[in-house]
C-alpha positions as CSV (number, residue, x, y, z in Angstrom):
1,M,-28.1,-19.6,-14.1
2,T,-30.1,-18.0,-11.3
3,R,-30.9,-14.3,-10.9
4,D,-29.6,-12.8,-7.6
5,P,-32.4,-10.8,-6.2
6,T,-30.3,-9.0,-3.6
7,L,-28.1,-7.5,-6.3
8,A,-30.9,-6.8,-8.8
9,R,-31.8,-3.7,-6.9
10,K,-28.3,-2.9,-5.7
11,H,-26.9,0.6,-6.1
12,V,-23.2,0.8,-5.4
13,R,-21.6,4.1,-4.5
14,V,-18.3,4.3,-6.5
15,E,-16.8,7.0,-4.3
16,S,-16.9,4.6,-1.3
17,L,-15.9,1.3,-2.9
18,H,-12.5,1.4,-1.2
19,E,-14.0,1.3,2.3
20,S,-14.5,-2.5,2.1
21,H,-10.8,-3.1,1.2
22,P,-8.9,-1.0,3.8
23,R,-5.6,-2.8,3.5
24,I,-5.0,-1.6,-0.1
25,R,-5.2,1.8,-1.9
26,A,-8.5,1.0,-3.7
27,E,-9.5,4.7,-3.5
28,D,-7.1,5.2,-6.4
29,W,-9.4,3.2,-8.7
30,R,-12.7,5.1,-8.3
31,S,-12.1,7.8,-10.9
32,P,-10.6,5.5,-13.5
33,L,-13.9,3.4,-13.2
34,V,-15.9,6.5,-13.8
35,A,-13.6,7.4,-16.7
36,R,-14.3,4.0,-18.4
37,L,-18.0,4.1,-17.6
38,I,-18.4,7.5,-19.3
39,D,-15.7,6.9,-22.0
40,E,-13.5,9.8,-20.7
41,A,-16.3,12.4,-21.4
42,D,-16.5,15.5,-19.4
43,Y,-17.2,14.6,-15.8
44,A,-20.7,14.6,-14.4
45,D,-22.2,12.9,-11.4
46,G,-24.2,9.9,-12.6
47,T,-25.1,6.3,-12.8
48,R,-24.5,3.3,-15.1
49,S,-25.8,-0.2,-14.9
50,M,-23.5,-3.2,-15.2
51,A,-24.6,-6.8,-15.9
52,V,-22.6,-9.1,-13.6
53,S,-22.1,-12.9,-13.4
54,Y,-20.9,-14.8,-10.4
55,R,-19.7,-18.4,-10.1
56,D,-19.1,-19.5,-6.5
57,E,-16.9,-22.2,-5.0
58,K,-19.6,-24.9,-5.6
59,G,-19.9,-24.0,-9.3
60,H,-23.3,-22.3,-8.9
61,L,-23.8,-19.5,-11.4
62,S,-25.9,-16.4,-10.8
63,E,-26.3,-13.1,-12.5
64,A,-27.6,-9.7,-11.6
65,E,-27.5,-6.1,-12.6
66,V,-25.7,-3.6,-10.4
67,T,-26.2,0.2,-10.7
68,L,-22.9,2.0,-10.2
69,A,-23.5,5.6,-9.0
70,W,-20.9,8.3,-8.3
71,S,-20.8,11.9,-7.2
72,G,-18.2,14.3,-5.9
73,L,-15.2,12.9,-7.9
74,E,-14.7,15.7,-10.4
75,S,-11.4,17.0,-9.1
76,D,-9.9,13.5,-8.8
77,Y,-11.4,12.5,-12.2
78,T,-9.7,15.4,-13.9
79,K,-6.4,14.5,-12.4
80,C,-6.7,10.9,-13.4
81,I,-7.5,11.8,-17.0
82,K,-4.4,14.1,-17.0
83,T,-2.2,11.5,-15.4
84,Y,-2.9,8.0,-16.8
85,Q,-2.9,6.6,-20.3
86,G,-5.9,4.6,-21.5
87,A,-4.6,1.2,-20.7
88,T,-3.9,2.2,-17.1
89,L,-7.3,3.7,-16.8
90,T,-8.8,0.4,-18.0
91,E,-6.7,-1.7,-15.6
92,F,-7.6,0.5,-12.6
93,A,-11.3,0.5,-13.6
94,A,-11.2,-3.3,-13.7
95,L,-9.7,-3.3,-10.2
96,A,-12.5,-1.0,-9.0
97,V,-15.0,-3.5,-10.4
98,A,-13.2,-6.3,-8.6
99,C,-13.5,-4.4,-5.3
100,I,-17.2,-4.0,-5.8
101,L,-17.9,-7.6,-6.8
102,C,-15.7,-9.1,-4.2
103,H,-17.4,-7.0,-1.5
104,E,-20.8,-8.3,-2.7
105,R,-19.5,-11.8,-2.0
106,N,-17.9,-11.0,1.4
107,L,-14.4,-11.2,0.0
108,E,-11.7,-8.6,0.9
109,I,-8.8,-7.8,-1.4
110,T,-5.9,-7.6,1.1
111,E,-2.6,-7.4,-0.7
112,V,-0.9,-7.5,-4.1
113,T,1.1,-10.6,-5.1
114,R,4.7,-10.2,-6.2
115,R,6.0,-10.0,-9.7
116,G,6.3,-13.5,-11.2
117,E,3.6,-15.1,-9.0
118,K,1.2,-15.2,-12.0
119,V,-1.8,-13.6,-10.2
120,D,-2.7,-10.1,-9.0
121,Y,-4.0,-10.2,-5.4
122,W,-4.6,-12.2,-2.3
123,L,-8.1,-12.4,-0.8
124,G,-8.6,-12.5,3.0
125,E,-5.7,-13.9,5.0
126,R,-4.1,-15.5,1.8
127,E,-7.1,-17.9,1.6
128,S,-7.5,-17.5,-2.1
129,L,-6.2,-15.6,-5.1
130,L,-7.6,-13.0,-7.5
131,E,-6.7,-12.3,-11.1
132,V,-8.2,-9.2,-12.6
133,S,-8.4,-7.9,-16.2
134,G,-10.4,-5.3,-18.1
135,T,-11.2,-4.4,-21.6
136,R,-13.0,-1.5,-23.3
137,D,-14.9,-3.9,-25.6
138,G,-14.4,-7.6,-26.0
139,D,-15.5,-11.1,-25.2
140,L,-15.7,-11.6,-21.4
141,E,-16.0,-15.4,-21.6
142,Q,-12.8,-15.6,-23.7
143,L,-10.9,-13.1,-21.4
144,C,-12.0,-14.9,-18.3
145,D,-11.0,-18.3,-19.6
146,R,-7.6,-17.0,-20.8
147,K,-6.9,-15.4,-17.4
148,A,-7.9,-18.5,-15.6
149,T,-5.8,-21.0,-17.7
150,Q,-2.8,-18.8,-18.3
151,Q,-2.4,-17.2,-14.9
152,L,-4.7,-18.2,-12.0
153,L,-4.4,-21.9,-12.5
154,R,-0.6,-21.7,-12.9
155,N,0.0,-19.9,-9.6
156,P,2.9,-21.2,-7.6
157,F,0.9,-21.5,-4.4
158,G,-1.5,-24.3,-5.5
159,K,-4.4,-22.1,-4.4
160,A,-7.8,-21.8,-5.9
161,G,-9.2,-18.4,-6.6
162,F,-11.3,-16.0,-8.6
163,V,-11.0,-14.3,-12.0
164,C,-12.7,-10.9,-12.2
165,V,-13.0,-9.5,-15.7
166,A,-14.8,-6.3,-16.8
167,R,-15.9,-4.8,-20.1
168,F,-16.8,-1.1,-20.1
169,E,-18.4,-0.1,-23.5
170,R,-21.3,-2.4,-22.9
171,P,-20.8,-2.7,-19.1
172,A,-20.5,-6.2,-17.9
173,A,-18.3,-8.2,-15.5
174,R,-17.7,-11.7,-14.2
175,L,-16.4,-12.9,-10.9
176,W,-15.8,-16.6,-11.3
177,H,-14.2,-19.0,-8.9
178,Y,-11.8,-21.6,-10.3
179,P,-10.7,-24.6,-8.2
180,V,-7.2,-26.0,-8.4
């Protein structure tokens, strides 16, 4: 596995993660990400590092550390904590991580798939698919493999795609490509 030097120094502004995905409501996922990164503590502007692993279409693996930084989300954060249950916060936080990691690989999340289509989102002009999942604490390898075999690789479109999984207690994430 190679170290990605462009991301090793990367600081990502959480409050602007949605700007790279203008066709969806990704702004809804910013505060849930902060909630998971600070374990629903009282809001404060801050930063948190996340270890990330990528596998591209050619099977090349790379890893990096991304620093997630946020500010100015206190009002929205408070509303999210009062509105969403824990499982929803985790799901939305994982979607925020997917936005960040997809953007770093020049991928745009463009639309949700429909119920029963086995995967979560389309990338680009329906060029590939994205399956997303998150956990507060767990095994990312196991979660990624399960999402790939039980959902992404069973999609009715016969399309390849990515699985993005995120863990928040010891922040780490994967964005791995799976061929059909």
